[in-house]
Steps between C-alpha positions, in 0.01 A plus 500: 500500500573226259525437135449175308669374184333165548457578849808720515444705815623844563486581869493821694389600845146611398305276280584218239500558126500222258539504116330261266774499242443130441319370796658171584207306620544135451154360520470130444223247520550228775495248225857631414623364825526150669200467714491332843262203562123551461307589802792687680407786741556844344785710648315820421423690812359825378180459293224245474304446189227761441678768702578855380624529136864614441381825348310585824815401708704750299259777613522381852884470493541860386202666692734647761802570301616858460449685170793526260729793537479669149851648526663176593295311254636726223856444636463128483353513145775724380764253586285190435262566215194295514504471879155446664398482861423159689125573501496522127736211459275275728173615315642422160641159613166398662289610217700300244519188714130512599414462131726186500327347791737599781354573830619497871363153562673333207827700464823440684728816518871448467745786533871546422578836641808635696536415867488882580203587720401772245416221250233378752269778407426381152501136613260569793258682274477195260477267812190699618345434163593131422604367840828373661795492253773228431829688514749402227721816539827605668738791463438741211185293410670205350291179544766328716237230614586352145352188345443335842306802626305513175407139530381536857292799396345312209363237731318773699303645202125441556351204295387627157634840611781743417830648607586865485866572512640848554870561484765776442751730660447840668684832505493803728429859406514791750263805482796695360508244210823303606470159359625193702432676834205496728375687816406227740270568786684561835846515345670843459735389224404451147538135429581284186218336322538232390808437719575162350471626144723793557763278661488260202517795255807631687661161475423484125636847440826392668538212262406704185743781592775265621515631869348174648686264724394178355472219778496150373364383839176291491189717593441448869151384612471795740456739192435266204190698374702825459771288325232377266370844423847620422551210252154531347549850382852449358370484140366867547836668569532687164121595505536650844834673427353657184173618679452877541373423856636180644253477790203570268613208267588268778158378583414439135819292462412306814149431370644361177718262685229392728260445205743247360524322835130500554421366154752226547344397830148502350603294201686258724187468712268429204713215398354276771128563412299187527 
């Protein structure tokens, strides 16, 4: 189950819940990107012009999904006020964007969600609506594809079309209400979620309380994404230390850090507009 503070996901073993606290949907006209030469062949694979509308695809995408568990729904909302389920999120997004001219034939979906397989649920639901996505994300949902990835994605936006970017971290919650944990299918032990975020939080806690072993060694390429996550949340040490519930506050802190990074990447990309 999953929450979203700008696609801030809350995961559990049953269904996904998402909150629309400030839906981080970066929708930009293709004119905001450097385009490839005229006459190029479209890379879009999912939809041809004139096919099913996005709003119809939302109905199809959720037709076989199970109904929400009211008890778990209340649990999620008590911890993350404003949370909504994926079906309602997709419906709101599509309705808003259809008014602006977005449809599956002219929209490229870009995502920056965590590498965790649980994050694929939301991603796959939007893929079923808009077609194959360009993946910008890495651990904890940070857009580690960076400026180069964004530039490549920009060249794939349909001519005179749009880009829909969905980004954010995720956090687990068990049916007992434990935040930062999730019951994964086929695994007896209750697992951390998001493991990368929690590891970074523990690293940060060690720094703020003085117990960390500071290692000046240059970050190894074998784990450079996790090293970056740890550094990117350093400014939020006091905020997390003062939080009533650290695991509840962690995804919001991660989102705020990611928003700065995403905004910088977008603004840098816009600088090369022809």
